[in-house]
Structures are given as C-alpha cells and as structure tokens.
N, C-alpha and C positions, 0 to 999 in steps of 0.2 A: 468374584461375585458376578453372576450373570444378570444382565439387565432384563427386567420384565417388560416385554414389548406389547403384550396383549393379554386378554383374559385366559387364553389357553396356556400361556407361559405361567400365569399366576396359579392356575389349577395344578399344573405339573409341580410347581414349587411348594404350594401350601395345601393342596388338596381341595376338596369341595365340601359343600354343606348339604348334600342330598340326604345324608343320614342323620341330620341334626334333629334331635328330639328334645324340645325345651322341657325344663323341669320346674314345677311349681313348688316353692318352699315358703317358709314363714316371712321371708323378705320380699315376696311378690305381693305388693299392696297397690291399690288403685291410686291414681293421681287426679287432682283437681286442676292441673295445669291445662290451659287452653291449647288446642291443636295449633301447631306451627310455632309455638313460643319457644324461646331458648330453653326454658325450664323443661318443657315436655320433650324436646329433642334430647336433652341431657339424660332425662329419666329413661327414655327408650334406648339410648346408647348403653346406659348402665345395665338395663335388663338383658340386652344381647350379650354383653361381656360376662354377665353372671349365668348365662345359659337359660334364662327365663323366656317365657313367651313375650312377644313384642307388645301385644295388646292385653289389657286386663278388662274383664267384663264390666267392671264398675268405673272405668276411666271416664272423665268428663267427655261428653259427646256433643255439647253445644256451647254457645257463648252467653247463655242467659245469666244475668246477675253480674256481668262484667262491665266495667266502665273503662273508657279509653280516652285518650287525648283527641280533641276535635281540632282539626286544622282548617282555618278559614280558606276559602277559595281565593285565588288571586285574580 
C-alpha cells in the first residue's frame, strides 16, 4: 500500500471532485442547528456522504432565539 504524501498522491489514488454534481432528493431538508455546532457539522457531513448539496436555502442563518451558557470573567 502506497503512502499518500500530498494532495497530488490523493488525487491519483482517489480521483477528484471537479465533476461532482449534488443531487436534491426528499432527504434533503433544512436544519435549525446553529452554525459551527457539532450537530450542524454532522448534518453537513451526512449531506456530502449522501451526494447532496452542502447548504440548504432554508438552513438557520443566524443565532436569534438561542440561549447559551454565560461564563463569568475571571
């Protein structure tokens, strides 16, 4: 097994994604997960694995209505 040393070796071994054309199906639904959250990252990872577009037009785009932990300053 040849060790992959750089991006060019990876392209030679696995190909490239220049011809990737995402497909929208019934499983492509928007998410209310906030940007950067573990949940949003997992959803985006799943979308790519299923060949869907990375972004949905109705995904959450802001942080309104969310509450978070407040850490006191030291």
